[in-house]
Every structure is written in C-alpha cells, then in structure tokens.
C-alpha positions in Angstrom: 1.3 19.0 -48.6 -2.0 19.9 -47.2 -2.8 16.5 -46.0 0.4 16.7 -44.0 -0.8 20.1 -42.7 -4.1 18.4 -41.8 -2.2 15.5 -40.0 -0.3 18.1 -38.0 -3.5 19.9 -36.7 -4.6 16.3 -35.6 -1.4 15.8 -34.0 -0.8 12.7 -36.1 2.9 13.2 -36.7 3.7 9.8 -38.0 1.4 10.2 -40.9 2.2 13.9 -41.3 6.0 12.8 -41.7 5.0 10.5 -44.6 2.9 13.2 -46.3 5.6 15.9 -46.2 8.3 13.4 -47.2 6.3 12.7 -50.4 5.5 16.3 -51.1 9.1 17.1 -50.8 10.1 14.9 -53.5 7.6 15.8 -55.9 9.2 18.6 -58.5 5.9 20.3 -59.6 5.9 23.4 -57.3 9.6 24.5 -55.7 7.9 26.5 -53.0 5.9 23.6 -51.9 9.0 21.4 -52.0 10.9 23.8 -49.8 7.8 24.2 -47.4 7.4 20.6 -47.3 11.1 19.7 -46.6 11.1 22.4 -43.7 8.1 21.0 -42.3 9.2 17.6 -42.6 12.0 18.4 -40.5 10.0 20.5 -37.8 7.6 17.5 -37.4 10.6 15.0 -36.9 11.7 17.5 -34.2 8.4 18.0 -32.5 7.9 14.4 -32.3 11.3 13.7 -30.7 12.6 11.9 -33.8 16.0 13.8 -33.3 18.1 11.7 -35.3 15.8 12.1 -38.4 15.4 15.8 -37.4 19.1 16.3 -37.7 19.1 14.4 -41.2 16.4 16.4 -42.5 17.3 20.0 -41.2 21.1 19.6 -42.5 19.6 18.4 -45.9 17.1 21.3 -45.8 20.2 23.6 -45.1 22.2 22.4 -47.9 19.3 22.4 -50.7 17.9 25.8 -49.5 20.7 27.8 -48.3 18.9 31.1 -49.1 15.5 30.2 -47.5 13.6 32.6 -45.1 13.8 29.5 -42.7 17.4 29.1 -42.4 17.7 30.8 -38.9 15.0 28.7 -37.5 16.4 25.6 -39.2 19.9 26.5 -37.3 18.1 26.8 -34.0 16.3 23.5 -34.4 19.4 21.8 -35.5 21.2 23.1 -32.4 18.4 21.9 -30.2 18.1 18.7 -31.9 21.9 18.1 -31.4 21.2 18.5 -27.4 18.8 15.7 -27.6 20.5 13.0 -29.5 23.3 10.5 -28.7 25.1 11.6 -31.9 27.4 13.6 -29.8 30.5 13.8 -32.3 28.5 15.5 -34.8 27.1 17.7 -31.9 30.5 18.8 -31.1 31.8 19.3 -34.6 28.6 21.6 -35.4 28.9 23.6 -32.1 32.9 24.1 -32.5 32.1 25.9 -35.8 29.9 28.4 -34.5 31.9 31.4 -33.9 30.0 33.5 -31.5 28.4 30.9 -29.1 25.6 32.2 -27.1 24.9 31.1 -23.4 22.5 28.3 -24.5 25.0 26.8 -27.1 27.8 27.0 -24.5 25.5 25.1 -22.2 25.0 22.6 -24.8 28.7 22.3 -25.5 29.4 21.7 -22.0 26.8 18.9 -22.0 27.4 17.1 -25.2 31.3 17.1 -24.6 30.7 15.6 -21.1 28.5 13.0 -22.6 31.0 12.2 -25.4 33.8 11.9 -22.7 31.5 9.3 -20.5 31.1 7.3 -23.9 34.8 7.1 -24.5 35.2 6.2 -20.9 32.7 3.3 -21.0 34.4 2.0 -24.1 37.8 2.2 -22.0 39.2 4.9 -24.5 40.5 7.1 -21.4 43.1 9.4 -23.3 39.9 10.6 -25.5 37.8 10.7 -22.5 40.3 13.0 -20.7 40.3 15.1 -23.7 36.6 15.4 -23.8 36.3 16.1 -20.1 38.9 18.9 -20.6 36.5 20.4 -23.4 33.5 20.1 -21.1 35.4 22.2 -18.5 35.9 25.1 -20.9 32.3 26.5 -20.5 31.6 26.0 -16.8 27.8 26.9 -17.0 26.3 24.0 -15.1 28.3 23.5 -11.7 26.8 19.8 -11.2 28.3 18.9 -14.6 31.5 20.8 -13.8 31.9 18.7 -10.8 31.0 15.4 -12.7 33.6 16.1 -15.5 36.2 16.7 -12.9 35.4 13.5 -11.2 35.2 11.2 -14.6 38.4 13.1 -15.8 40.1 11.9 -12.5 38.5 8.2 -13.0 39.9 8.2 -16.5 43.4 9.2 -15.5 43.4 6.6 -12.5 42.0 3.7 -15.0 45.0 4.7 -17.0 47.3 4.4 -13.9 48.3 8.0 -14.3 47.9 8.3 -10.7 49.8 11.9 -10.1 47.4 13.6 -12.6 44.5 11.5 -11.5 45.3 13.0 -7.9 45.2 16.4 -9.1 42.0 16.1 -10.7 40.2 14.6 -7.9 41.6 17.6 -5.7 39.8 19.7 -8.3 36.5 18.2 -7.4 36.9 19.1 -3.9 37.9 22.7 -4.9 34.5 23.1 -6.7 33.2 23.0 -3.1 30.0 21.4 -4.7 29.6 19.1 -1.4 25.9 18.1 -2.6 27.2 16.5 -5.6 27.5 12.6 -5.5 30.7 13.0 -7.2 32.2 15.1 -4.2 31.7 12.1 -2.0 32.9 9.6 -4.5 36.3 11.6 -5.2 37.2 10.6 -1.6 37.1 6.9 -2.6 38.8 7.5 -6.0 41.6 9.7 -4.5 42.1 7.3 -1.6 42.9 4.4 -4.4 45.1 6.9 -6.3 47.3 7.2 -3.2 46.9 3.6 -2.4 48.2 2.6 -5.7 51.2 4.7 -5.4 51.8 3.2 -2.0 51.3 6.6 -0.1 49.2 4.8 2.5 48.8 7.7 5.0 47.1 9.9 2.7 45.0 7.0 1.2 44.0 6.2 4.8 42.9 9.7 5.5 40.4 9.9 2.3 39.2 6.1 2.7 38.4 7.0 6.1 36.4 10.1 5.1 34.4 7.9 2.7 33.7 5.3 5.1 32.6 7.6 7.9 30.4 9.6 5.6 28.4 6.4 4.5 28.1 4.9 7.8 24.2 4.5 8.3 23.4 5.6 4.9 21.3 2.9 2.8 23.0 3.4 -0.5 26.6 2.4 0.2 28.2 1.9 -3.1 32.0 0.9 -2.6 31.7 0.8 1.1 32.5 -2.8 1.3 35.7 -2.2 -0.6 36.6 0.9 1.1 36.5 -0.4 4.5 38.9 -3.3 3.5 41.4 -0.8 1.6 41.2 1.4 4.8 42.1 -1.6 7.2 44.9 -2.6 4.6 46.4 1.0 5.2 46.4 0.6 8.9 48.0 -2.8 8.5 50.7 -1.1 6.2 51.4 1.4 8.9 51.6 -1.3 11.5 48.5 0.0 13.3 47.4 -3.8 13.7 44.8 -3.2 16.2 42.9 -0.6 14.3 43.5 -2.7 11.1 41.8 -5.9 13.1 39.1 -3.7 14.1 38.2 -2.8 10.4 38.8 -6.2 9.2 36.3 -7.5 11.6 33.9 -4.7 11.0 34.0 -6.4 7.6 33.2 -9.7 8.8 30.5 -8.6 11.0 28.7 -6.9 8.1 29.0 -9.8 5.8 31.1 -8.1 3.4 31.2 -9.6 -0.1 34.8 -10.1 0.4 34.7 -11.6 3.6 37.2 -14.4 2.8 39.6 -11.6 2.2 39.0 -10.2 5.7 39.3 -13.4 7.5 42.6 -13.9 5.6 44.1 -10.3 6.4 42.9 -11.0 9.9 44.8 -14.0 10.3 47.9 -12.4 8.8 47.7 -9.3 11.2 47.1 -11.6 14.0 50.3 -13.2 13.3 52.1 -10.2 13.2 50.6 -9.5 16.9 52.2 -12.9 17.8 48.7 -14.4 18.5 49.2 -17.5 16.4 46.1 -19.2 17.6 43.7 -16.3 16.7 45.5 -16.2 13.3 45.3 -19.8 12.6 41.5 -19.5 13.5 40.9 -16.8 11.2 42.9 -18.6 8.7 40.7 -22.0 9.1 37.6 -19.9 8.3 38.9 -19.1 4.8 40.2 -22.8 4.3 37.1 -24.6 5.6 34.3 -22.1 4.4 35.6 -20.4 1.4 37.3 -23.3 -0.8 36.8 -21.6 -4.1 38.1 -18.1 -2.8 41.3 -16.4 -4.4 42.7 -16.6 -1.1 42.3 -20.3 -0.3 45.9 -21.2 -1.2 47.2 -18.1 0.3 45.4 -19.0 3.8 46.7 -22.8 3.6 50.4 -21.5 3.0 50.0 -18.8 5.6 48.8 -21.5 8.1 51.5 -23.8 7.3 54.1 -21.2 7.7 52.8 -20.1 11.0 53.1 -23.8 12.1 56.6 -24.0 10.7 57.7 -20.9 12.6 56.1 -22.4 15.8 58.1 -25.6 15.2 54.9 -27.8 14.8 56.5 -29.3 11.7 54.1 -32.4 11.1 51.2 -30.0 10.8 53.1 -27.7 8.4 54.0 -30.5 6.3 50.3 -31.4 6.1 49.7 -27.7 4.8 52.5 -27.5 2.3 51.6 -30.8 0.8 48.1 -29.6 0.3 49.2 -27.1 -1.9 51.6 -29.0 -3.9 49.1 -31.8 -4.3 45.8 -29.9 -4.9 46.7 -26.4 -6.3 48.4 -27.1 -9.3 48.1 -23.6 -10.6 49.1 -21.9 -7.3 52.0 -19.6 -7.3 52.9 -21.1 -4.0 54.1 -24.3 -5.1 57.8 -23.7 -5.4 57.6 -22.0 -1.8 55.6 -24.8 -0.6 58.3 -27.2 -1.7 61.2 -25.2 -0.1 59.2 -24.8 3.4 58.2 -28.5 3.4 61.9 -29.3 2.8 62.9 -27.2 5.7 60.2 -28.9 7.9 61.4 -32.4 6.8 65.2 -31.2 7.6 64.2 -30.2 10.9 62.7 -33.6 11.5 65.7 -35.2 10.3 63.8 -36.8 7.2 66.8 -35.9 5.2 65.7 -38.2 2.3 62.5 -36.3 1.8 64.0 -32.8 2.2 66.5 -33.6 -0.4 63.8 -34.7 -2.8 61.9 -31.4 -2.4 65.0 -29.2 -3.0 65.8 -31.4 -6.2 62.3 -30.5 -7.4 62.8 -27.0 -6.9 66.1 -27.1 -8.9 64.9 -29.2 -11.6 61.4 -27.5 -12.1 61.5 -24.2 -10.7 65.4 -23.3 -10.8 64.5 -19.6 -12.0 62.1 -19.2 -9.1 62.8 -16.9 -6.1 63.5 -19.6 -3.6 66.1 -21.5 -6.0 68.8 -20.0 -4.3 67.7 -21.0 -0.6 66.7 -24.4 -2.2 70.6 -24.7 -3.5 71.8 -23.8 0.1 69.4 -26.3 1.7 70.3 -29.2 -0.7 74.0 -28.5 -0.1 73.4 -29.1 3.7 71.1 -32.1 3.2 73.6 -33.9 0.8 76.3 -33.3 3.1 74.6 -34.9 5.9 73.4 -37.8 3.8 77.0 -38.3 2.4 76.4 -37.4 -1.1 78.2 -34.2 -1.6 79.5 -35.6 -5.1 76.1 -34.9 -6.3 75.9 -31.3 -5.5 78.0 -30.3 -8.5 75.5 -31.2 -10.9 72.8 -28.9 -9.3 75.1 -26.1 -8.8 75.8 -26.2 -12.5 72.2 -26.4 -13.3 71.7 -23.4 -11.2 74.6 -21.4 -12.8 73.0 -22.2 -16.4 69.7 -21.0 -15.3 71.1 -18.0 -13.3 74.3 -16.9 -14.9 76.0 -14.2 -13.1 76.6 -11.9 -16.3 73.3 -11.7 -18.2 73.7 -8.0 -19.4 73.9 -8.8 -23.1 71.1 -11.2 -22.9 69.0 -8.9 -21.0 69.8 -6.0 -23.4 68.6 -7.6 -26.2 65.3 -8.8 -24.4 64.8 -5.3 -23.2 65.4 -3.9 -26.6 62.6 -6.2 -28.0 60.4 -5.4 -25.2 60.7 -1.7 -26.0 59.7 -2.3 -29.7 56.3 -3.8 -28.1 55.9 -1.2 -25.6 56.4 1.6 -28.4 53.6 -0.4 -30.3 56.1 -1.5 -33.0 54.6 -4.9 -32.9 55.8 -6.4 -36.3 59.3 -5.2 -35.4 59.0 -6.4 -31.9 57.9 -10.0 -33.0 61.2 -10.0 -35.4 63.4 -9.1 -32.5 61.7 -11.7 -29.8 62.0 -14.3 -32.5 65.7 -13.5 -32.7 66.0 -13.5 -29.1 64.5 -17.0 -28.4 66.6 -18.6 -31.3 69.8 -17.2 -29.8 68.9 -18.1 -26.2 66.7 -20.8 -26.5 67.8 -22.3 -23.1 67.3 -19.1 -21.2 64.8 -19.0 -18.4 63.6 -15.8 -20.1 62.7 -17.4 -23.3 59.3 -17.8 -21.7 59.0 -14.0 -21.1 60.0 -13.2 -24.8 57.4 -15.8 -26.2 54.8 -14.0 -24.0 55.5 -10.7 -25.6 55.7 -12.4 -28.9 52.1 -13.7 -28.3 51.1 -10.3 -27.1 52.4 -8.6 -30.1 50.5 -11.0 -32.4 47.3 -10.5 -30.3 47.9 -6.5 -31.1 48.1 -7.3 -34.6 44.7 -9.4 -34.6 46.9 -12.4 -35.6 44.6 -14.4 -33.6 45.7 -18.1 -34.8 49.3 -17.4 -34.0 48.5 -15.5 -30.8 46.6 -18.6 -29.7 49.3 -21.2 -30.7 51.7 -19.0 -28.6 49.4 -18.7 -25.6 48.9 -22.4 -25.6 52.3 -23.3 -25.7 52.9 -20.7 -22.6 50.3 -22.7 -21.1 51.7 -26.1 -21.4 55.2 -24.7 -20.3 53.6 -23.1 -17.4 56.9 -20.9 -16.9 55.7 -17.4 -17.7 54.9 -15.0 -14.5 51.9 -13.5 -16.5 49.6 -16.8 -17.0 46.9 -14.9 -15.8 47.0 -13.0 -18.8 47.7 -15.9 -20.9 44.2 -17.3 -19.6 42.4 -13.9 -20.2 43.7 -13.8 -23.8 42.8 -17.4 -24.6 39.5 -17.0 -23.2 39.0 -13.8 -25.3 40.2 -15.4 -28.5 38.2 -18.4 -28.2 35.1 -16.4 -27.6 35.7 -14.5 -30.9 36.5 -17.6 -32.6 33.1 -19.4 -31.3 34.7 -22.0 -29.4 32.6 -21.1 -26.3 33.3 -24.2 -24.2 37.1 -23.6 -24.2 36.5 -20.1 -23.7 34.4 -20.8 -20.6 37.2 -23.5 -19.6 40.1 -20.5 -19.7 37.7 -17.7 -18.0 37.0 -20.4 -15.2 40.9 -21.0 -14.7 41.4 -16.8 -14.9 38.8 -16.4 -12.2 40.7 -18.7 -9.8 43.9 -17.0 -10.1 42.7 -13.3 -11.1 45.1 -10.8 -9.5 42.7 -7.9 -9.1 39.1 -7.3 -8.9 39.1 -6.0 -12.2 40.5 -9.0 -13.8 38.1 -11.2 -11.7 35.4 -9.0 -13.0 36.8 -9.6 -16.6 36.6 -13.2 -16.0 33.0 -13.2 -14.9 32.1 -11.1 -18.0 33.8 -13.8 -20.3 32.0 -16.6 -18.6 28.7 -14.5 -19.0 28.9 -14.3 -22.6 30.4 -17.8 -23.1 27.7 -19.6 -21.0 25.2 -17.3 -22.9 26.4 -18.6 -26.3 26.1 -22.1 -24.9 22.8 -21.8 -23.8 23.7 -22.7 -20.2 21.4 -19.9 -18.8 21.8 -20.9 -15.1 25.5 -20.6 -15.1 25.3 -17.4 -17.1 22.9 -15.9 -14.4 25.5 -16.6 -11.7 28.0 -14.6 -13.3 25.7 -12.0 -14.4 24.8 -11.6 -10.5 28.4 -11.6 -9.5 29.1 -8.6 -11.9 25.9 -6.7 -10.6 26.2 -7.3 -6.9 29.9 -7.7 -6.4 32.0 -6.1 -9.5 31.5 -2.6 -8.7 34.4 -2.1 -11.4 32.7 -0.9 -14.6 29.3 0.2 -15.1 29.6 -0.7 -18.6 30.0 -4.5 -17.5 27.1 -4.1 -15.2 25.0 -3.1 -17.9 26.1 -5.8 -20.2 25.2 -8.3 -17.3 21.8 -6.9 -16.9 21.2 -6.8 -20.6 22.4 -10.7 -20.9 19.8 -11.8 -17.9 17.0 -10.0 -20.1 18.3 -11.8 -23.2 18.3 -15.1 -21.4 15.0 -14.4 -19.9 13.6 -13.6 -23.4 14.9 -16.6 -25.0 13.4 -18.8 -22.4 10.1 -17.0 -23.0 9.8 -15.4 -19.6 8.9 -12.2 -21.0 7.7 -10.1 -17.6 11.2 -10.9 -16.2 12.9 -10.0 -19.6 11.2 -6.7 -19.5 12.2 -6.0 -16.1 15.6 -6.3 -16.8 15.5 -4.4 -20.2 14.0 -1.5 -18.4 17.0 -1.6 -15.8 19.4 -1.7 -18.7 17.8 1.2 -20.5 17.8 3.3 -17.4 21.5 3.1 -16.8 23.2 2.2 -20.2 23.3 4.8 -22.8 25.3 2.9 -25.4 24.7 0.0 -27.7 23.5 -2.4 -24.6 20.8 0.1 -24.0 19.9 0.5 -27.6 19.7 -3.4 -27.8 17.4 -3.6 -24.9 15.1 -0.9 -26.1 14.8 -2.8 -29.3 14.3 -6.2 -27.8 11.6 -4.5 -25.3 9.7 -3.4 -28.4 10.2 -6.8 -30.0 8.6 -8.3 -26.8 5.7 -6.0 -27.1 5.1 -6.8 -30.9 5.1 -10.8 -30.2 2.5 -10.4 -27.6 0.3 -8.5 -30.3 0.6 -5.2 -28.2 1.4 -3.0 -31.7 0.9 0.4 -30.1 2.8 -0.2 -27.0 5.7 -1.6 -29.4 5.5 1.4 -31.7 5.7 3.6 -28.8 8.5 1.9 -27.2 10.2 2.1 -30.7 9.7 5.9 -31.3 11.4 6.4 -28.2 14.5 4.8 -29.6 15.0 8.0 -31.7 15.3 9.9 -28.4 17.9 8.0 -26.6 19.9 5.6 -29.0 19.8 7.3 -32.5 23.7 6.9 -32.8 23.6 3.2 -33.0 22.9 2.4 -36.5 22.2 -1.3 -36.7 19.8 -1.2 -33.6 18.2 2.0 -35.2 17.9 0.1 -38.4 16.4 -3.0 -36.7 13.9 -0.9 -34.5 12.5 0.7 -37.9 12.2 -2.6 -39.5 10.0 -3.5 -36.3 8.1 -0.4 -36.6 7.3 -1.3 -40.1 6.4 -4.8 -39.0 3.9 -3.4 -36.5 2.4 -1.2 -39.1 2.0 -4.2 -41.4 0.3 -6.1 -38.3 -2.1 -3.1 -37.9 -2.9 -3.0 -41.8 -1.3 0.5 -42.3 0.6 -0.6 -45.3 1.1 3.1 -46.7 3.0 3.7 -43.3 4.9 0.6 -43.5 6.2 1.3 -47.0 7.1 4.6 -46.3 9.3 3.5 -43.1 11.1 0.9 -45.3 11.6 3.4 -47.9 13.1 5.7 -45.3 15.4 3.0 -44.0 16.7 2.1 -47.8 17.4 5.9 -48.2 19.2 6.6 -45.1 20.9 3.4 -43.7 24.3 2.6 -44.5 24.1 -1.0 -42.7 24.2 -3.7 -45.3 22.2 -6.1 -42.8 19.5 -3.6 -42.3 19.4 -2.7 -46.2 19.1 -6.4 -47.1 16.2 -6.8 -44.6 14.6 -3.6 -45.7 14.7 -4.5 -49.4 13.1 -7.8 -48.7 10.4 -6.3 -46.5 9.7 -3.8 -49.2 9.1 -6.5 -51.7 7.0 -8.3 -49.3 4.9 -5.0 -49.0 4.5 -4.5 -52.4 3.4 -7.9 -53.0 0.8 -7.5 -50.4 -0.5 -4.3 -51.8 -0.8 -5.9 -55.2 -2.9 -8.8 -53.6 -5.1 -6.3 -52.1 -5.6 -4.4 -55.2 -6.4 -7.7 -57.0 -9.0 -8.4 -54.1 -10.7 -4.7 -54.5 -10.7 -5.2 -58.3 -12.3 -8.5 -57.9 -14.6 -7.1 -55.4 -15.6 -4.2 -57.5 -16.3 -6.5 -60.6 -18.5 -8.8 -58.5 -20.5 -5.7 -57.6 -20.8 -4.4 -61.2 -22.0 -7.7 -62.1 -24.6 -7.9 -59.6 -25.7 -4.5 -60.4 -26.2 -5.5 -64.3 -28.3 -8.4 -63.2 -30.4 -6.3 -60.9 -30.9 -3.9 -63.9 -31.7 -6.6 -66.2 -34.4 -8.0 -63.7 -36.0 -4.6 -63.6 -36.3 -4.5 -67.6 -38.0 -7.8 -67.6 
C-alpha cells in the first residue's frame, strides 16, 4: 500500500496500480484493503484508464457500501462514464439517478447521442432514433441538440421513413443554429427526402440552397451529388435549359459521376429535339466510360433516337450491341423489340419475325411481350405465316392469363408472412405456391422470397442453393439482390474468389449509389482476404473518394488500406492510414487500428511509444472487449521486452480476472506460464550467481588464513 503511495507521488501510475491491486487483495488489514481498493480506482481514473476505473469503482461501491469514500466514488464513476465508449452502462447508470444535476444531464445528453451514432453506424436505425430522442430530453448543449436532430432525420431517411425524416430535418432548421455544420447538411438531407417522395419542387429548393452555399467553398461534401440531383429536379419539372446548365456544370467541374451527367444531358437534349447534341453527349458515355453503370443505357438511348429519326441501320447496330455484349442488361428484351421494329421498317420481315419470337420464347413475361405479340401478328401476316401465330398467342396467354386472382392472392399471402418476419412459415407457404404453380411466371419471385427467408434465418447453405438457381434462371427482377447475397454469403463461407466474382457483377448493375458502395465494400474485403492488395486499394479508394454513403464504410476502407500496407511491411503508410481511421472511427475499426498502431511500434522496438499508444486505447475504445484484451496482451509483451516482468505478470493476471473473451483468456494463460517460466529462470540464475560469489568469498578467506 505504501509502495503504491510512493509511486503516486512520483506520478508512476502504472506501477502504483499494480501495488494497490496487490494490497487490496491481501486480507491482513481491512482498512488498508478499503483504502487500497479506492486508491486503485482513483489511480485508474487519473491515468485515464476509464474502463478499469469503472470496473474498480463499481467493485468498490459493492464491496464497501458504507465507506466514507462512497460520495466521491459515485462522482468519479459518473465522470468515468463520460469518458468511455461503454455508453449502454453509462445510460443505465445515469437513468437510475433520481435527481440529476446539470452536469449529469449534460452527460446524459452526450452519452445517449454517442450511443445513437453507434446504432446508426451499425445500421440499427430504429434504435438510433430512440437514442437521439433521449438525447433531446435534456437540451443542455445547443450544438449537440442540432446534431441529434440531424442524425435522427438521417436515420429515419435511411429507413425510408421520409415523412418523419422531413419533420426531423425541419427541427434542425428550427434550432436556428446556423453556425452548425448540420444546419447546412440538413438542406441536402431534406432535399433527398423530398426527392425520394417525388416532391421535386421542394427537393429543388433545398438542393439549390445546399449547392449555392457550397459554391467557392473548399470542403464541399456531397456537392457533386447535390448538383446532379438539382439538375434532375429541373429535368423532371421540364425546365430543360436549366437542367442542362447544371449537368454541364457537373461536367465542367469533372464531377465523379460525370458519366451520368453526360447521359442525362443526352436525354434532355433529346426532349429538346436536339438529336445531334443528344447523340454527341451519349457518345461520350459510350466511348469514354465503357465500365459505367449507364453504358448500356447510353447505347440503348442513342439507338432509340436513331430509330425515331428513321435511321434504322444505325439503330440496329446499337440494339445488336446490347443484345450481343450486355448479357446482364435489363434492356435486352426492349432491344429485341426495337430492333424488330427497325427490321420491320426496312421490310426485313424474317429478321423482325425472329426477334419477336425470341421475346415470346424467352421474355414472355416482360413488359414488351404484348407489343411483341402484336408485332409478330403483323409480321406473320405479311410473311403469309398466319397459322404460326396461334401457338405464340397460346404461349402468351399461358404466361399472362387474364385471371390471376387466386394465384396472386396466394403469392401475396406468402410474401406477407415474409414481410412480417415469419420466415419459417413463409418458406412453407412459398414452397406450396411453387409446387401448385410451377409453370407460373411468378414462381421465380416466390423462389426469391424463399431464398430471402432462408437468408434471414441464417440457413446459408440453402439460401445459396436458391440464389444460384435464380442466377441460372435469370428470370427474377431482383437479380442485383441475388448477386449481393451470393457475394456476402461466399465471403462468410471463405470462398473469396467467388465472392469477388459476384460483387463485381453487382457493381456493374447496381441500382443505387448505396448498392454500388456495398459492392465496393465486398470487393474490398474479398481482395484483402485473397492478398490481392492492388485491387483492394482500388475499391478502398473508390469508397473513400466516391462513396459518400456511409462513414462506417469509409472507416473500414481506411483501416483495410492500413492493414494491407502493414502486411506488406510499409509501416509508414500504414501508420498514416491507421491514424486517419482512429480520428474518424469510434467503433471496432478504430479499436483495431489503435491496436495495430501499437503493434507496429512494438515490432519496431519502440516499446515506450507502443505502451503510450496502447494506454490511449482505454480512453477511446474500452468497449471493444476483443481488441481491449489484445491491447493488454501487447502491453504485457512490451513490459517483457523492457525487462519489467512484475508489471507484465500483473497485466496478464488482470486480463485473466477481467476478460470474458475466450481467445484472449487462452493467450493470457499461455503468456502467464511463459512469464512464470522466465521468472524461474531468473531466480535460478540469481541463485547460481550468489553461489558463485559465496564460493569465491570462501576461497579468499581460505587464502587469508594461509
């Protein structure tokens, strides 16, 4: 106990902790036990080891409920919670306090906000909204109030609850906290909420406010996306000249989605009856951006313009290009139908007939099947083949019966079970549907929801089997989800090459920026696991520079860049990326980055710097048990390297007493055995050295006697 006091006077909190911990466990003097236990908690707090402070204070309060130190212990525990990532325990503790002081209310506003952001980053949006509402109970900090309103709105918008999201964004404006970054960002968020509800006039108002506010500003987060959405709003409202001006501004500023800007410019120019300018813009997409999401859109649109302008030969080339080279394109049945019409106008009736038949043989449930049937009827009549028409009419009727009421009711009933999260019941109902309507064009939709139900129940093997069937059949409209699920499940199964294959396919047909970002994240992880770090870096940089969807995915990308550099021995670059991750990620990605930063310093022999880095872990990431345990194991390794076996042993014993992570406990017990073996070796060496000295002394004495 007194040794601990001496260490405190020397500001040597690390050694003081070990001394007080030892004194608190010795049962010889109860008063010293109490004093030592409290001092252990205080030292942990003062050295910013808040997680250990919480544990030791909680233990002290339970073991010494009548102690004179209880009021101070309660104060310290409240303050420790303010500085920890263990937000759930902090919230529970503060909610139990009946009479909350202003300081406690401020703490509650803060920890509930942080817990809300934690839920948000892990995509638990309902829980996030609940926490942000709790944060708004005590509006002590105006900046935090604005932030809570904003992130509540973002959570609602991400959950597609746009009506309530709009109300929450309006609350941001009502705070009148115009200096807050969230006040400006709310314009972008509410613009999207209106945009997604197709209220384009209101969306335009807020997107324009956002774009105008960022003109000439250096840090223009989401500006590139906002200017395109603003142009889209003008386009939908048929203000074509203004729409083109904003698309052109995006082109002139080398917008990351410049391919989309060129495509939309082509579409709008077509509406303005400026066909040549439309084709010029579309040609830029076709010739410069052959990996663009809008590549086949541009080919199809150009061919349609040529068809409408009666340039049939040129249009046929475009439609053929889609049919032969874009096998996953949703435009294929439309390309066949339009090409058939071009052939018909050129009086090449056999070719027109062939295309119409392909639609009715292969795409009989598509939207163009009806017009293909009418086109085939006219073509066969001119070709004197009217007798052939009946078989195609019968096929069309079979696939598109006039009365589908009962069949649709059964399918909708099964889907309702799925949407009610009754997945096991949904599987049974969907199996019955597929059995009863095996030839129905809707059976692929039933199979899709059956696969999704198995996915939700974590029946990965069966889900994969069904997703692969859906891929082979190529009839389901949600093929993008199929690719995403196969990629995700193969990633979990460890087949990283197959995962990369399907995430690559998803990237090509992604229907939204979020899905494109998900594809990049899957490719990032797959190529990292495959050790293909150059490819991994490409997708990491895509997420960081083009994503702007999820800060969590940006943090993951930054971490993986650091990990790949670390594994390749480029420690300087790795340190930069780990520091970037730590500065923005307050979750497990930040925790892993902090640990790996400490590991680099350890491997470089910078043991004190490693210790400093790892001690900071407690201040930032004490809520992540696995990485916390690994950090303390590495602390022990640093002590061993410095020859401080007493501190190393105390650290490992603390891990064994407090950790509940099997992996960490196993390694800690192994390390404890190694330390004890090393201690025994040192004792043996000391004994041998002492024995040698004694023998030498006796020889000298004997010589003197002579």
